[in-house]
C-alpha positions in Angstrom: -16.5 15.0 1.2 -13.5 15.8 3.4 -11.7 12.8 2.1 -12.3 13.9 -1.5 -10.9 17.4 -1.0 -7.9 16.0 0.8 -7.4 13.7 -2.2 -7.7 16.7 -4.6 -5.2 18.6 -2.4 -2.8 15.6 -2.6 -3.2 15.5 -6.4 -2.5 19.2 -6.7 0.5 18.8 -4.4 1.8 15.7 -6.3 1.5 17.3 -9.8 1.0 21.0 -9.5 1.7 22.0 -13.1 -0.5 19.3 -14.7 -3.3 19.8 -12.1 -3.8 23.6 -12.8 -3.2 23.2 -16.6 -5.9 20.6 -16.8 -8.3 22.6 -14.7 -8.0 25.7 -16.8 -8.3 23.8 -20.1 -11.4 22.0 -18.9 -13.3 25.1 -18.0 -12.3 26.8 -21.3 -13.3 23.8 -23.5 -16.6 23.6 -21.6 -17.4 27.2 -22.3 -16.5 26.7 -26.0 -19.2 24.0 -26.2 -21.9 26.5 -25.3 -20.5 29.0 -27.9 -20.5 26.2 -30.5 -24.3 25.7 -29.9 -24.8 29.4 -30.1 -22.9 29.8 -33.4 -24.8 26.7 -34.7 -28.1 28.5 -34.1 -26.8 31.7 -35.8 -25.6 29.7 -38.8 -28.9 27.9 -39.3 -30.9 31.1 -38.9 -28.7 33.0 -41.4 -29.0 30.1 -43.9 -32.8 30.1 -43.6 -32.9 33.9 -44.2 -30.6 33.6 -47.3 -32.7 30.7 -48.7 -35.8 32.9 -48.1 -34.3 35.6 -50.3 -32.2 37.6 -47.8 -28.7 38.9 -48.6 -27.1 39.3 -45.2 -24.1 37.1 -45.8 -22.2 38.7 -42.9 -24.6 37.1 -40.5 -23.6 33.7 -41.9 -19.8 34.2 -42.4 -18.9 35.5 -39.0 -20.5 32.7 -36.9 -19.3 30.2 -39.5 -15.7 31.3 -39.1 -16.1 31.2 -35.3 -17.6 27.7 -35.5 -14.7 26.5 -37.7 -12.1 28.0 -35.3 -13.7 26.4 -32.3 -14.1 22.9 -33.7 -10.3 22.0 -34.0 -9.9 23.0 -30.3 -11.5 19.6 -29.3 -9.0 17.7 -31.5 -6.1 19.6 -29.8 -7.6 19.2 -26.3 -8.0 15.4 -26.5 -4.3 14.5 -26.9 -3.3 17.2 -24.5 -5.7 16.0 -21.9 -4.5 12.4 -22.3 -0.9 13.4 -21.9 -1.4 15.6 -18.9 -3.8 13.1 -17.2 -1.2 10.3 -17.7 1.5 12.4 -16.0 -0.8 13.5 -13.2 -2.0 10.0 -12.5 1.5 8.5 -12.4 2.8 11.2 -10.0 -0.3 10.8 -7.8 0.1 7.0 -7.7 3.7 7.3 -6.7 2.9 9.8 -4.0 0.1 7.5 -2.6 2.4 4.5 -2.5 5.2 6.5 -0.8 2.8 7.6 1.8 1.5 4.1 2.4 5.0 2.8 2.7 6.1 5.6 5.1 3.1 4.8 7.3 3.9 1.1 7.3 7.5 2.0 8.2 6.4 4.0 11.2 3.7 1.5 12.4 4.3 -0.2 15.7 5.8 -3.7 15.0 3.3 -5.5 17.2 0.5 -4.5 14.9 2.1 -6.7 12.2 0.7 -9.6 14.3 -2.8 -8.3 13.6 -4.7 -9.4 10.5 -6.6 -6.1 10.4 -3.4 -4.2 9.6 -2.8 -6.2 6.5 -6.4 -5.6 5.4 -5.9 -1.9 5.9 -2.6 -1.8 4.0 -4.2 -3.8 1.1 -7.2 -1.4 0.9 -4.9 1.7 1.0 -2.4 0.3 -1.5 -5.2 -0.8 -3.8 -6.2 2.9 -4.3 -3.1 3.4 -6.4 -4.4 1.0 -9.0 -8.2 0.7 -8.8 -10.7 2.8 -10.6 -11.4 5.0 -7.6 -8.2 6.9 -8.1 -9.0 7.4 -11.8 -12.5 8.7 -10.9 -11.0 11.3 -8.6 -8.5 12.4 -11.3 -11.3 12.5 -13.9 -13.5 14.6 -11.6 -10.9 17.3 -11.7 -10.8 17.2 -15.5 -14.4 16.5 -16.6 -16.6 18.0 -13.9 -15.5 21.6 -14.5 -15.7 20.9 -18.3 -19.2 19.4 -18.2 -20.5 22.0 -15.7 -19.3 24.9 -17.8 -20.6 23.2 -21.0 -24.0 22.4 -19.6 -24.3 25.9 -18.0 -23.5 27.6 -21.3 -25.9 25.4 -23.3 -28.6 25.8 -20.6 -28.4 29.6 -20.9 -29.2 29.2 -24.6 -32.0 26.7 -24.3 -33.5 28.7 -21.4 -33.6 31.8 -23.5 -36.0 30.0 -25.8 -38.0 27.8 -23.4 -37.1 27.2 -19.7 -39.3 24.1 -19.7 -36.8 22.3 -22.0 -34.1 23.1 -19.5 -36.1 21.8 -16.5 -37.1 18.7 -18.5 -33.5 17.9 -19.3 -32.7 18.1 -15.5 -35.6 16.0 -14.3 -35.2 13.2 -16.8 -31.6 12.7 -15.5 -32.5 12.2 -11.8 -33.3 8.5 -12.1 -30.0 8.0 -14.0 -28.2 9.7 -11.1 -30.0 7.5 -8.5 -29.0 4.4 -10.5 -25.3 5.3 -10.7 -25.1 6.4 -7.1 -26.6 3.2 -5.7 -24.3 1.1 -8.0 -21.2 2.8 -6.6 -22.3 2.6 -3.0 -23.0 -1.2 -3.3 -19.7 -1.7 -5.1 -17.8 -0.3 -2.2 -19.6 -2.6 0.2 -18.9 -5.5 -2.1 -15.1 -4.7 -2.4 -14.7 -4.0 1.3 -16.3 -7.3 2.3 -14.1 -9.1 -0.2 -10.8 -7.7 1.0 -9.7 -10.7 3.0 -10.9 -13.1 0.3 -8.9 -11.1 -2.3 -5.7 -11.2 -0.1 -6.2 -15.0 0.3 -6.7 -15.5 -3.4 -3.4 -13.6 -4.1 -1.6 -15.7 -1.5 -3.0 -18.9 -3.0 -1.9 -17.9 -6.5 1.6 -17.3 -5.2 1.6 -20.8 -3.8 0.4 -22.3 -7.1 3.1 -20.5 -9.1 5.9 -20.2 -6.5 9.1 -22.2 -6.9 9.4 -23.8 -3.4 5.7 -24.3 -2.9 5.4 -25.8 -6.4 8.2 -28.2 -5.4 6.3 -29.2 -2.2 3.0 -29.7 -4.1 4.7 -32.1 -6.5 6.3 -34.1 -3.8 3.3 -34.3 -1.5 0.7 -34.5 -4.3 -1.2 -31.4 -3.1 -1.6 -29.8 -6.5 -5.3 -30.7 -6.9 -6.1 -29.7 -3.3 -4.4 -26.3 -3.8 -6.0 -25.7 -7.1 -9.4 -26.5 -5.7 -8.8 -24.2 -2.7 -7.8 -21.4 -5.1 -10.7 -21.8 -7.5 -13.3 -22.3 -4.7 -12.1 -19.0 -3.2 -12.2 -17.4 -6.6 -15.7 -18.7 -7.2 -16.9 -17.2 -4.0 -15.6 -13.8 -5.2 -17.0 -14.1 -8.7 -20.4 -15.3 -7.4 -20.7 -12.2 -5.3 -19.7 -10.0 -8.3 -22.3 -11.8 -10.4 -25.1 -11.2 -7.9 -24.1 -7.5 -7.7 -24.0 -7.1 -11.5 -27.4 -8.9 -11.9 -29.0 -6.5 -9.5 -27.4 -3.5 -11.2 -28.6 -4.6 -14.7 -32.2 -4.8 -13.6 -32.2 -1.4 -11.8 -30.3 0.3 -14.6 -32.6 -1.0 -17.3 -35.6 0.5 -15.5 -34.2 3.8 -14.4 -32.2 4.6 -17.6 -35.3 4.4 -19.7 -36.3 7.9 -18.4 -33.7 9.6 -20.6 -35.2 8.6 -24.0 -38.6 9.4 -22.7 -37.4 12.9 -21.8 -35.9 13.3 -25.2 -39.2 12.3 -26.8 -41.1 14.9 -24.7 -38.4 17.5 -25.7 -39.0 16.8 -29.4 -42.8 17.1 -28.9 -42.4 20.4 -27.0 -40.0 21.9 -29.6 -42.2 20.8 -32.4 -45.2 22.5 -30.8 -43.2 25.7 -30.5 -42.1 25.6 -34.1 -45.7 24.8 -35.3 -47.0 27.9 -33.5 -44.2 30.1 -34.8 -42.6 30.6 -31.4 -39.3 29.5 -32.9 -38.0 29.1 -36.5 -37.3 25.7 -38.1 -33.6 26.4 -37.9 -33.8 27.2 -34.2 -35.9 24.0 -33.8 -33.1 21.9 -35.3 -30.5 23.6 -33.2 -32.6 23.2 -30.1 -33.0 19.4 -30.6 -29.2 19.1 -31.0 -28.6 21.3 -27.9 -31.2 19.3 -25.9 -29.6 16.0 -26.9 -26.2 17.4 -26.1 -27.3 18.6 -22.7 -28.6 15.1 -21.9 -25.4 13.5 -23.0 -23.3 16.0 -21.0 -25.7 15.6 -18.0 -25.3 11.8 -18.2 -21.5 12.3 -18.3 -21.6 14.7 -15.4 -23.7 12.3 -13.4 -21.4 9.5 -14.2 -18.4 11.5 -13.0 -20.2 12.9 -9.9 -21.5 9.6 -8.8 -18.2 7.8 -9.4 -16.5 10.6 -7.5 -18.9 10.3 -4.6 -18.5 6.5 -4.6 -14.8 6.8 -4.8 -14.7 8.7 -1.5 -15.1 5.5 0.7 -12.2 3.9 -1.2 -9.9 6.9 -0.8 -11.1 7.1 2.8 -9.5 3.6 3.3 -6.3 5.3 2.4 -6.7 8.2 4.8 -7.9 5.8 7.6 -4.5 4.1 7.4 -2.6 7.4 7.1 -4.5 8.9 10.0 -4.1 5.8 12.3 -2.6 6.9 15.6 -0.9 3.6 16.2 2.4 4.9 15.0 5.8 4.4 16.7 5.8 6.5 19.8 8.8 8.6 18.8 10.7 10.7 21.3 13.3 13.3 20.6 16.2 12.3 22.7 19.3 10.6 21.3 21.9 8.5 23.0 25.2 10.5 23.2 27.4 7.5 23.9 27.3 3.7 23.1 24.7 1.6 24.9 26.2 0.4 28.2 23.1 -0.6 30.1 19.5 -1.7 29.2 17.0 -1.9 32.0 13.6 -3.5 32.0 11.4 -2.0 34.7 8.2 -4.1 35.4 7.7 -4.6 31.6 4.5 -6.2 30.4 3.7 -6.8 26.7 0.5 -8.1 25.1 -0.1 -8.6 21.4 -3.2 -7.1 19.7 -6.4 -9.0 20.5 -4.6 -11.4 22.9 -6.2 -11.9 26.2 -3.0 -12.8 28.0 0.3 -11.0 28.0 3.4 -12.6 26.4 5.8 -10.8 28.8 4.6 -10.4 32.4 6.0 -7.9 34.9 9.6 -8.5 33.8 12.5 -6.6 35.3 16.1 -7.1 34.0 19.4 -5.3 33.6 21.8 -5.9 30.8 25.3 -4.5 30.8 28.0 -3.8 28.2 30.4 -6.7 27.2 27.8 -9.3 28.3 27.2 -12.2 26.1 23.7 -13.4 27.0 21.7 -16.4 25.9 18.0 -16.6 26.3 16.7 -20.2 26.7 13.2 -21.6 27.0 10.6 -23.7 25.4 8.6 -22.5 22.4 6.1 -19.9 23.5 8.1 -18.8 26.6 8.4 -15.3 25.2 12.1 -15.4 24.0 11.6 -13.8 20.6 9.2 -11.2 22.1 11.8 -10.2 24.7 14.5 -9.9 22.0 12.3 -7.5 20.0 11.6 -5.5 23.1 15.4 -5.2 23.8 15.9 -4.1 20.2 13.2 -1.4 20.5 11.0 -3.0 17.9 8.2 -3.4 20.4 7.0 -0.9 22.9 6.0 -2.1 26.4 2.3 -2.3 27.1 3.1 -1.5 30.7 6.4 -0.6 32.4 9.5 1.0 30.8 12.8 0.1 29.1 15.8 2.4 29.7 18.8 2.7 27.5 21.6 4.3 29.4 18.9 5.5 31.8 16.8 7.1 29.0 13.2 5.8 28.6 12.3 4.2 25.2 9.3 6.5 25.1 11.7 9.5 25.1 14.2 8.2 22.6 14.1 8.8 18.9 13.5 5.2 17.8 15.2 5.6 14.4 18.4 6.8 16.2 18.2 3.8 18.5 18.0 1.5 15.5 21.3 2.9 14.3 22.9 1.4 17.4 21.5 -2.1 17.2 21.7 -5.0 14.9 19.9 -8.4 14.6 19.6 -11.7 12.7 16.2 -13.3 13.0 15.0 -16.9 12.5 13.0 -15.8 9.5 15.7 -13.6 8.1 15.2 -12.2 4.6 16.7 -13.9 1.6 17.0 -11.0 -0.8 17.0 -12.1 -4.4 19.8 -9.6 -5.0 23.6 -9.6 -5.2 25.9 -10.9 -2.4 27.1 -7.3 -2.0 23.6 -6.1 -1.4 22.6 -9.0 0.9 25.6 -8.3 3.2 25.9 -4.5 2.5 22.3 -3.9 3.7 23.7 -4.2 7.2 25.8 -1.1 6.7 23.7 1.1 4.4 26.1 4.0 4.4 28.7 1.8 2.7 26.2 0.0 0.4 27.7 1.4 -2.8 31.3 0.6 -1.7 31.9 -2.9 -3.0 35.4 -2.9 -1.8 34.2 -2.5 1.8 32.1 -5.7 1.6 34.8 -7.5 -0.3 37.3 -6.7 2.5 34.8 -7.9 5.1 34.4 -11.2 3.3 38.2 -11.7 3.1 38.6 -11.2 6.8 35.9 -13.7 7.9 36.7 -17.3 7.0 33.1 -18.5 7.5 32.3 -16.6 4.2 35.1 -18.2 2.2 32.5 -19.9 -0.1 31.7 -16.5 -1.6 35.2 -16.1 -2.9 34.6 -19.0 -5.3 31.8 -17.2 -7.1 32.6 -16.2 -10.6 31.1 -12.7 -10.2 32.1 -12.3 -6.5 30.0 -9.8 -4.6 28.0 -9.1 -7.8 26.7 -12.6 -7.9 22.9 -12.7 -7.6 21.6 -15.1 -5.0 18.4 -17.0 -5.9 17.2 -18.5 -9.2 14.1 -16.3 -9.5 16.0 -13.4 -11.1 18.8 -15.3 -12.9 21.1 -15.9 -9.9 22.5 -19.0 -8.2 21.2 -21.3 -5.6 23.0 -21.5 -2.2 22.3 -23.8 0.7 20.3 -22.9 3.8 23.5 -22.9 5.9 25.1 -20.5 3.4 22.1 -18.2 3.5 22.3 -18.2 7.3 26.0 -17.2 7.1 25.1 -14.3 4.7 22.4 -13.2 7.1 24.8 -13.3 10.1 27.4 -11.3 8.0 24.6 -8.7 7.3 24.0 -8.3 11.1 27.7 -8.3 12.0 28.9 -5.8 9.4 26.8 -3.1 11.0 28.6 -1.0 13.5 26.4 -1.5 16.6 26.4 -1.6 20.4 23.9 -4.5 20.6 23.5 -7.5 18.3 20.8 -10.1 18.7 20.7 -13.5 17.1 17.1 -14.8 17.3 17.4 -18.5 16.4 18.6 -17.9 12.8 20.4 -21.2 12.8 17.5 -23.3 14.0 17.6 -25.4 10.9 21.2 -26.4 11.4 22.3 -29.4 13.3 23.4 -28.7 17.0 27.1 -29.0 16.4 27.1 -26.7 13.3 24.9 -24.2 15.2 27.3 -24.2 18.1 30.2 -23.6 15.7 28.5 -20.6 14.2 27.6 -19.1 17.6 31.2 -19.5 18.7 32.4 -17.4 15.7 29.6 -15.0 16.4 30.6 -14.4 20.0 34.2 -13.8 18.8 33.0 -11.2 16.3 30.7 -9.4 18.7 33.4 -8.9 21.3 33.0 -5.5 23.0 29.2 -5.3 22.2 26.2 -6.5 24.1 25.5 -9.8 22.3 22.2 -11.7 22.8 21.5 -15.2 21.5 17.9 -16.5 21.5 17.8 -20.3 21.3 16.2 -23.4 22.7 19.4 -25.3 22.5 22.1 -25.7 25.2 25.0 -25.6 22.7 24.6 -21.9 22.1 23.8 -21.0 25.7 26.8 -22.6 27.3 29.1 -20.4 25.2 27.6 -17.2 26.8 28.8 -15.8 30.1 25.2 -15.2 31.2 22.0 -17.3 30.7 18.4 -16.2 31.1 15.9 -19.0 31.2 12.3 -18.0 30.4 9.0 -19.6 31.1 5.5 -18.2 30.7 6.6 -14.7 29.9 9.1 -14.3 32.8 12.7 -15.0 33.7 12.9 -17.9 36.1 16.6 -18.5 36.1 19.5 -16.0 35.6 23.2 -16.7 35.9 26.4 -18.2 34.5 26.1 -21.7 32.9 28.0 -23.2 35.8 25.7 -21.5 38.4 22.5 -22.6 36.7 23.8 -26.2 36.2 24.1 -26.5 40.0 20.6 -25.2 40.6 19.0 -28.3 39.2 16.3 -26.3 37.5 15.0 -25.9 33.9 18.5 -25.2 32.6 19.8 -28.4 34.2 16.9 -30.4 32.7 17.6 -28.9 29.2 21.3 -29.7 29.6 20.7 -33.3 30.5 18.2 -33.8 27.7 20.5 -32.2 25.0 24.0 -33.0 26.2 24.3 -36.1 24.0 24.2 -33.7 20.9 27.5 -32.2 21.8 29.4 -35.2 23.1 32.4 -36.0 20.9 
């Protein structure tokens, strides 16, 4: 129940006015239900007396007026409840999504290599839209209402015959068991289906995506993809069908206790009326009250069991939020530009991997160095670049920036001093100004700043031909224009370069270009990054030979370190790569 109360606290914090207004209204309306039953008994008794020859009209008029005044309150409460609940729900959803995003933003990057993280994010994010969140919101509204209504009606029924009150309670126990088991098994079903649901969403994106649809047409994989999607969907629906079949059988058996209880209540009330223990008018009111109690008890059980069964779902959210694998933030800040980066016996291993990707690596990088990291695929180049940028934290060892440990540094402040362009750079379906301006977020709303940058860099001259300039949307998906892969790469490099940084890393963002074009872009990049620490990750010699220092990696370690000329004379891995690729660059 701890997760439930934490959720209620979060709701109250997210929408304080709506929360307390709904709570007070619910209790008051519930109490009015009991009064309505009481006035109903008084009205019927007064009518019976008048029909029998009595003249006490006051006993009829006063409860009648009270009854008439109470009835409209329900019509006023219903739209007010819908309005307040809608506001509360939206505010709560927004707060949940904000918290999930903030948690993701502060999660160690290495965990994004773990499938479990994506399952946990999916489960947590799903809470904002599935029924469990509605059940918790409804519990705040309806449980106080139904408890106060049942309590007030019980007090009236109990004053005539406590057995009727106990009968109403006992006949609802099977109903409670049925609803509780249904919710518990539904949680197990949904939790077990998380990965299948993610895969189904992914496959639907493939079926409807622009690029993937293009590939399917060319390679004739439409039927295969459709079958894969529908097979996966069928597994999900088959599991749901088995679950629903089981619930139908159990519900049909256990829910039959309610009408049986109502029948016993009618017999017991009739017996009391026949022996003169209650009047005929009270008998009629008691039957209505008994039926009302059963209906409210059923509603209460529904809300309570749904609330109980929503706890595991909301617990998924808190499991993500409470996860301790956040970025190990320090409090120190660098007071001057980065001039040295030192790796001291650094080891790094990805989640669930048996072997480390980086193994006992020691390295010193100095200001004004242009460094290329070479090596075959899987040598650890990209992992090393992410460690240098502070995106990954060493499993063992330490990284020092100007002599300060990464474990002591405020990571967000460190990110302000570094920039990068990755191989899988993001192609934002947004304007040119945004795509480049994201690199310097403090100037994002200053179009003239981006325009000036574009004018001063000839490799972006293609943008100046766009009709809408920096307001041109890139990508067809939202009504923009198509640009080539090479142009996208230039936009990504501009995004990395426009940022004022001490360190900039290019992690194979031009891998899809031909070697000569790549070498040309890297040459411009090195000119632009003068005065910074520049790092180029590549498996091509054309980029490496432009740097003043080359690091050759193999099996998670640095096996060669020096200038291009020095390494060429060592007749090692660099020399072999040079000889195998040199024909690409011969004019």
